[in-house]
Structure formats: C-alpha cells, structure tokens
C-alpha positions as CSV (number, residue, x, y, z in Angstrom):
1,M,-19.7,-16.6,-3.8
2,S,-18.1,-17.4,-7.1
3,P,-15.3,-20.0,-7.1
4,V,-11.8,-18.8,-7.7
5,R,-10.7,-19.5,-11.3
6,T,-7.8,-21.8,-11.6
7,E,-5.0,-20.3,-13.7
8,R,-4.7,-22.0,-17.1
9,I,-1.4,-22.9,-18.7
10,L,-0.9,-24.0,-22.4
11,V,2.3,-26.0,-22.9
12,V,3.4,-26.1,-26.5
13,D,6.2,-28.5,-27.4
14,D,6.6,-31.1,-30.2
15,E,8.2,-33.6,-27.7
16,E,5.4,-35.4,-25.9
17,R,7.9,-36.4,-23.1
18,I,8.6,-32.7,-22.3
19,R,4.9,-31.7,-22.5
20,S,4.0,-34.5,-20.1
21,L,6.8,-33.7,-17.7
22,V,6.1,-30.0,-17.6
23,G,2.4,-30.6,-17.4
24,S,2.7,-32.9,-14.4
25,Y,4.8,-30.4,-12.5
26,L,2.3,-27.6,-13.2
27,R,-0.7,-29.7,-12.3
28,A,1.0,-30.6,-9.0
29,E,1.1,-26.9,-8.3
30,G,-2.7,-26.5,-8.9
31,F,-2.6,-25.2,-12.5
32,E,-5.0,-26.3,-15.2
33,V,-2.9,-27.5,-18.1
34,A,-3.6,-28.0,-21.8
35,E,-1.0,-29.3,-24.2
36,S,-0.2,-28.8,-27.8
37,G,2.4,-30.3,-30.2
38,S,2.4,-27.9,-33.1
39,G,2.2,-24.2,-33.8
40,E,-1.0,-24.4,-35.8
41,D,-2.8,-26.4,-33.0
42,A,-1.4,-24.0,-30.4
43,L,-3.0,-21.0,-32.0
44,V,-6.3,-22.8,-32.2
45,R,-6.1,-23.8,-28.5
46,A,-5.0,-20.4,-27.4
47,R,-8.0,-18.9,-29.2
48,D,-10.4,-21.4,-27.6
49,L,-9.0,-21.7,-24.1
50,H,-7.8,-18.2,-23.4
51,P,-4.9,-19.3,-21.2
52,D,-3.3,-17.1,-18.6
53,L,0.2,-18.2,-19.8
54,V,1.8,-20.1,-22.6
55,V,5.0,-22.1,-22.3
56,L,6.1,-22.0,-26.0
57,D,8.9,-24.0,-27.6
58,V,10.8,-22.3,-30.4
59,R,11.3,-25.4,-32.5
60,L,7.9,-26.6,-33.7
61,P,6.9,-28.4,-36.8
62,G,5.2,-26.1,-39.4
63,I,4.8,-22.7,-37.7
64,D,7.7,-22.2,-35.4
65,G,7.5,-20.7,-31.9
66,F,8.5,-17.2,-33.0
67,E,5.7,-17.0,-35.6
68,V,3.2,-18.4,-33.0
69,L,4.3,-15.6,-30.6
70,R,3.8,-13.0,-33.3
71,E,0.3,-14.3,-34.1
72,L,-0.5,-14.4,-30.4
73,R,0.6,-10.8,-29.9
74,K,-1.7,-9.6,-32.7
75,R,-4.7,-10.5,-30.5
76,S,-3.6,-11.1,-27.0
77,D,-1.4,-10.0,-24.1
78,V,-1.2,-13.5,-22.7
79,Y,2.0,-14.1,-20.8
80,V,4.6,-16.2,-22.8
81,I,7.7,-18.1,-21.6
82,M,9.7,-19.4,-24.5
83,L,11.8,-22.5,-24.5
84,T,14.7,-23.3,-26.9
85,A,17.4,-25.9,-27.3
86,R,19.6,-23.3,-28.9
87,T,21.8,-20.8,-27.0
88,E,22.6,-18.2,-29.7
89,E,21.9,-14.7,-28.5
90,V,20.0,-13.9,-31.7
91,D,17.3,-16.4,-30.8
92,K,16.9,-14.9,-27.4
93,L,16.6,-11.3,-28.7
94,V,14.2,-12.3,-31.4
95,G,11.9,-14.0,-28.9
96,L,12.0,-11.0,-26.6
97,S,11.5,-8.5,-29.4
98,V,8.2,-10.0,-30.5
99,G,6.8,-10.0,-26.9
100,A,8.0,-12.9,-24.8
101,D,7.9,-12.3,-21.1
102,D,10.7,-14.7,-20.2
103,Y,13.1,-17.2,-21.9
104,L,14.5,-20.6,-20.7
105,T,17.1,-22.7,-22.5
106,K,16.9,-26.5,-22.7
107,P,17.8,-28.6,-20.8
108,F,16.0,-26.9,-17.9
109,S,14.8,-27.9,-14.5
110,P,11.0,-28.4,-14.4
111,R,11.1,-26.8,-10.9
112,E,12.8,-23.7,-12.3
113,L,10.1,-23.5,-15.0
114,V,7.3,-23.7,-12.5
115,A,9.1,-21.0,-10.4
116,R,9.2,-18.7,-13.4
117,V,5.6,-19.4,-14.3
118,K,4.6,-18.4,-10.8
119,A,6.8,-15.3,-10.9
120,V,5.4,-14.1,-14.2
121,L,1.8,-14.7,-13.1
122,R,2.4,-13.1,-9.7
123,R,3.8,-9.8,-11.0
124,G,1.6,-6.7,-11.1
125,R,0.3,-5.1,-14.3
126,G,2.0,-1.8,-13.8
127,P,2.3,0.8,-11.0
128,D,-0.7,1.5,-8.8
129,R,-2.3,4.9,-9.6
130,A,-5.4,6.7,-8.5
131,E,-8.3,5.5,-10.6
132,D,-9.1,8.9,-12.2
133,E,-5.6,10.2,-12.5
134,A,-4.3,10.9,-16.0
135,L,-0.6,11.6,-16.5
136,R,-0.1,14.5,-18.9
137,F,3.2,15.4,-20.6
138,E,4.2,17.5,-23.6
139,G,2.9,15.5,-26.5
140,L,1.9,12.5,-24.4
141,T,-1.1,11.5,-22.2
142,I,-1.3,8.3,-20.1
143,H,-4.4,7.0,-18.5
144,P,-3.3,4.3,-16.1
145,A,-6.8,3.3,-15.0
146,L,-8.0,2.9,-18.6
147,R,-4.6,1.6,-19.8
148,E,-4.7,4.1,-22.7
149,V,-2.0,6.3,-24.2
150,A,-2.3,9.2,-26.7
151,R,0.5,10.9,-28.7
152,D,-0.5,14.4,-29.7
153,G,-4.1,13.4,-29.1
154,E,-4.0,10.3,-31.3
155,P,-4.4,6.9,-29.5
156,V,-1.3,4.7,-29.4
157,Q,-1.5,0.9,-29.3
158,L,0.9,-0.7,-26.8
159,T,1.4,-4.2,-25.5
160,T,0.8,-4.8,-21.8
161,L,4.6,-4.8,-21.1
162,E,5.1,-1.6,-23.1
163,F,2.3,0.2,-21.3
164,D,3.6,-1.0,-17.9
165,L,7.1,0.2,-18.7
166,L,5.8,3.6,-19.8
167,A,3.6,3.9,-16.7
168,A,6.6,3.0,-14.5
169,L,8.8,5.7,-16.0
170,A,5.9,8.3,-15.9
171,S,5.3,7.6,-12.2
172,A,8.4,9.6,-11.5
173,P,9.4,12.0,-14.4
174,K,13.1,12.8,-14.7
175,R,14.0,10.1,-12.3
176,V,16.5,7.5,-13.6
177,F,15.3,3.9,-13.3
178,T,17.9,1.2,-13.5
179,R,17.1,-1.9,-15.5
180,R,16.8,-3.9,-12.3
181,Q,14.3,-1.3,-10.8
182,L,12.2,-1.5,-14.0
183,L,12.3,-5.3,-13.8
184,E,11.1,-5.3,-10.2
185,R,8.3,-2.8,-10.9
186,V,7.1,-4.3,-14.2
187,W,8.1,-8.0,-14.3
188,G,8.2,-8.5,-10.5
189,W,10.9,-8.6,-7.9
190,D,11.6,-12.4,-8.5
191,F,12.1,-12.1,-12.3
192,F,14.7,-14.7,-13.2
193,G,15.7,-13.6,-16.7
194,D,18.2,-11.3,-18.4
195,E,18.1,-7.6,-17.6
196,R,18.5,-6.9,-21.3
197,V,14.9,-7.8,-21.8
198,V,14.2,-4.2,-20.6
199,D,16.3,-2.8,-23.5
200,V,14.3,-4.8,-26.1
201,H,10.9,-3.6,-24.8
202,I,12.1,0.0,-24.4
203,R,13.1,-0.1,-28.1
204,N,9.7,-1.4,-29.0
205,L,8.0,1.2,-26.8
206,R,9.9,4.0,-28.4
207,K,8.9,2.8,-31.9
208,A,5.2,2.6,-30.8
209,I,5.1,6.2,-29.5
210,G,7.3,7.6,-32.3
211,D,10.3,8.4,-30.2
212,S,14.0,8.3,-31.0
213,A,16.9,6.9,-28.9
214,D,19.2,9.5,-30.5
215,D,17.0,12.5,-30.0
216,P,14.4,11.5,-27.5
217,S,11.2,13.4,-26.8
218,F,9.9,11.0,-24.2
219,I,12.3,8.3,-23.1
220,G,15.9,9.1,-22.5
221,T,18.8,6.6,-22.0
222,V,21.3,7.1,-19.2
223,R,24.2,5.1,-20.4
224,G,25.4,2.4,-18.1
225,V,22.5,3.0,-15.7
226,G,19.0,2.8,-17.3
227,Y,16.2,5.0,-18.5
228,K,14.1,8.0,-17.6
229,L,11.1,9.9,-18.9
230,V,12.4,13.2,-20.2
231,A,9.0,14.7,-21.4
232,E,7.9,17.9,-19.6
233,P,4.8,17.5,-17.4
234,R,1.8,19.6,-18.3
C-alpha cells in the first residue's frame, strides 16, 4: 500500500520571522513546508516542488506577489492564499482577479492562516457528476469528468476555479445561486473570505467563454442575489 502523500505548502515572504512563524504552525499541523524570500526564488521552487498551496506575500523584493501569481497561473492551478500589509480594496481585487483563492491582511493570526489553508485544501474541485455525463447547452458544452469546456465546438481554457464555477451553475440551469451558495459549492462551506471573490471570478469566466454581463448568452446576473446559467439546454 502506497504511503499517503503529505500536503506541501510553499511560504513566500521576504521577512524571515514571518516565514519561520507560519512554517512552524503549518509543520505542527502535519504539512510539509518550504520557504522562499523572493519572487524569483518562489517561481523556481514552485516549479521544482509542485506545492499543493502557496502562501504568497504581496510585497516582495524584485518580482512582487501579484506578478508571481500571474506567472504561477500561466502553468498551474495551485491554490494561493495572498498576504498583504496594505488594506486598500484595489490590492485585494487585483489579487483575486489574477487567480488568488483567498486573501489575508497583515497582521494576522497564524492559527487563522492555518485554518484557511485547511479550508482551501479541503474544498472539493467542483460538483460531483456522473463520469460520462456531458452537459450540453446552446453554444456551450461542459465535460465535468474531463474538466473540458467548448464554446461553439472550440475548446476554452479555464482556470480550476472558473471551471468549478461554471460546472456549479450548469448543475442546475436557470436556478439562481447566491454568492454564498457558490462559495459553499466551489470554495467550501468554511470559506473565510469576502463574498465578492465570486464576482471577480465570474467576470474572468465570462471573459474566457466570450460572454457579456450586459447581454449574457450563458451567465446571467440577478442583481442583489447572485448568478444563474441562462443558456438553453440541448
């Protein structure tokens, strides 16, 4: 019987004190931890180590955390929790828009960070579907088992979160999902972050599948409530 693989966390922060503190809490919970103090080194370590999750500081020497995240997203769907000492809303939205899974502002409790790490890793990768069941709509085909999407027969590249959001909406066409319901289905019931993370990833999803918020063919907005799949089933 093969041994169970320990989940690997990469902690990226230019302050050794913070790296050491976070690393000690994560190791105490049974995680394998690697540390990095710069953006350039973080990208090399992420390539070599294939971590399950990256704790990524925004303020880094050289390449900042946002650029590290952009580079990670070009080649990986690794979970990312961003850290920042700044509280401006623009920083939060920029981080989420380029694919962060969660966001924590310094100073933070190491126990809260560990709880968020566990919550992100524990969440499912989208709704359960029959292995061979394809979801077909006017202009859109979704293969949950293959995690593939096609728009008018042409393949569409989605991030893991974007695919999971689309699959969640497609699991019940025409049904309105609140932001909280989507968070529970995609991020997990114990997600700690801001519900507006859903809006950011819906915007990215629409762009990826060539949809419009003003005149949607696939994803409609129900103001003050949430979102629904408006495409007609085939």
